[in-house]
N, C-alpha and C positions, 0 to 999 in steps of 0.2 A: 846459560839456559838450563844446564843440568842442575846447577845449584838452586835455581828458582823452582824447578820441579821437585827437588828434594825438600826444599823449604815448605812448599805447599803440601807435600805428603805428610810432613811432620805436623803441620797445622791441622790437617784432617784427622790424624791420629789423636792429637790433643783434644780436638773437638768431640770425638767419639767418647773420650773418657770423661767429659764434663757431665756431671749429674743432670738428669733430665728433670724438667718441671713436673708438677703433679698430673698434667694432662698431656696427651700425645698431640703435639702441635700438628696442625693440618687436619686432625680428625675431630678434635673437641674444641669448639669455640670457647673463648675465655668468659668468665663470669662478668656480668655487667659491672663496669667500673664505678667506684663511689663518685658521688657528685663532685665536680671540680669547683674550686673556689676561685674567685677573681677579685682583684682589688676593688674596694668600694669607691664609687664615684662621689658618694655623699659625705664621706668623712675620711679621716686618716687613721681610723681605728682598725687597722689590719685588713682582714678579708671579709667578704660577705658571702651569703649563701648562693649556691649556683642557680637557684630558682630566679635570681635577679638577672641572669643572663637571658637576653631575648630569645625565646623559643626553647631554652634549655630544658625546662620541666617536661614539655611535650616530647622533646627529643629523647629524653631518658625513658619515658614511658614506651615510646616506639622501640627503643633499643632493647628494653627488658622483654617486650613481647617477641621481638625478632629472635632474641637469644633463646627463649623458651621453645619457640618453634624449631630453631636449628638444633637444639638438643634432642627433640623428638625425631628430627630427620636423621641425626647421627645414629640413634638407636635403631631406626628402621634400616639404615645402611648396614649396620653391623649384623642385623638379622637377615640380610639378603633381600630385603624388600626395596629394591632399587627404584622402582617406579614411584612408590609412596615417598621415599626419601627425596627424590628429585623434585616432586611437587612441593614438599614441605620446605626444601631449600629455596624454592622459588618464592614461596609465601614469606619466608624469613627475609629474603632479599628485599622484598617490597617494604617491609618494616624498617630495615636498616637504611634504605634509601629515604624513607619518610623521615627518619631521624636526622639525616644530613640535610633534608629540606628545611627542617626546623632550625638546625644549627649547622651551618656549612663548615664550621671549624671543629666539629666533633670527630676527631681523628680516629677514635676507637670505632666509631660507626662506619667510617670510610674503610677501615681495615676489614670489618665484617661484610661490607658490600663486596670487597674483593674476595673474601672467603666464600661467600654464597654464590657469587658469580662463577667462581672457579668450580664449585661443586655442581653448578647448573650447566656447565659446559661453555660458558662465555669467557674465554680467556682474555679476549680484548678488553671486555668490561672489567675483568679482574685486574689486569695491569693498570688500567686507568685509575681504578679505585686505590690501589696500593700507592700509585704515584701521588695522588691527592693526599692520602694519609701521611706520607713521608714528607710532603711539602710543608704540612702543618707541624708535624713532629718527627724530625729526621732521626731521632734517637729511639724510636719505638721498635724495639727488638722483634716483637712478634710479627710486625709487618715485613721486616726484612726476612724472617724465616719463611713466612707464607709466600713472599715474592720469590724466594729461592725455589720453593716447591713448584710455583707456576712456571718458572724457567725450565725446570726438569720436565714438566709436562710438554713443553715445546721441543725438548731434546737439546736445549742449550745448557749443557753442563758447565761450561766456562762461566756463564753469567750466574749460575747457581753458586759456583765456588766463590764468586765475588761477594755474594751475600754471606756465605759461610765465613769468609775472611773478616768481614765486618763484625759478625757476631763473635768470632774468636777474639778479635781485638778488644771487644767490650766485655769479655769473659761472661757472655750471656749463656744462660741455661738452654736457650733455644738452639745453640750451636750443635749440641750432640744429636738432636733430632734430625737436623738438616744434613749433618755429616753422614748419618746412617743411611739416609735416602740417597745421597750422592754415591755412597759406596755401593749400594744396591744396583744403581744404574751402571756404574763402571764395571761391576762384576758380571753383569748379564742383562741389564736393562729391566730387571724385574720391578723396580720401583719407579720407572720412568714416567708412569702415568699418575703417580701419587695414589694415596689410598682412596681418593675420590673416584677412581676408575677401576680400582683393583677388583671390585666385585661385579664388574660387568657394566654394560649400558653405555660405554664409551663417553662417560661424562665425569 
């Protein structure tokens, strides 16, 4: 048991030292992903444009709009305009849900449904969205990091550490961000509510 605890501590230390990505995970949504390609059903000539995926073009338009709104919400949150930010996260959430309605396999959109649900105070909806995202793409590191933050908001540090261990095992840049938040919780609970609630409002 002692060796297991020591091992976990070493992993946490290693994760903190991993260089972070260009945005602060959990506070800045990722840019819209490039269109995905799928094998062409009409020929064997490689891949075809993602617009041939049923609903994909409309899904990407909704995703783009949701991302723009969530960026504005993030700026309002940073400026202390929590009410405005919450409303905008709600609007962005509708757009990301719209994207998943067009394309139910759009895992990036499911991840952002989870993100905006969490920012809007709907942790249950957030967990459900992350689950759907990871069912479609189990190796999506950002969803694992966001899921870890959601667990921290519920006070379940052990579950958050499970996500951290997964990220460390993949040498993901997302590991450093989650490790820092876990460390903050263990040192005094300051990060337990994630940055979505750090500026007040209880969401």
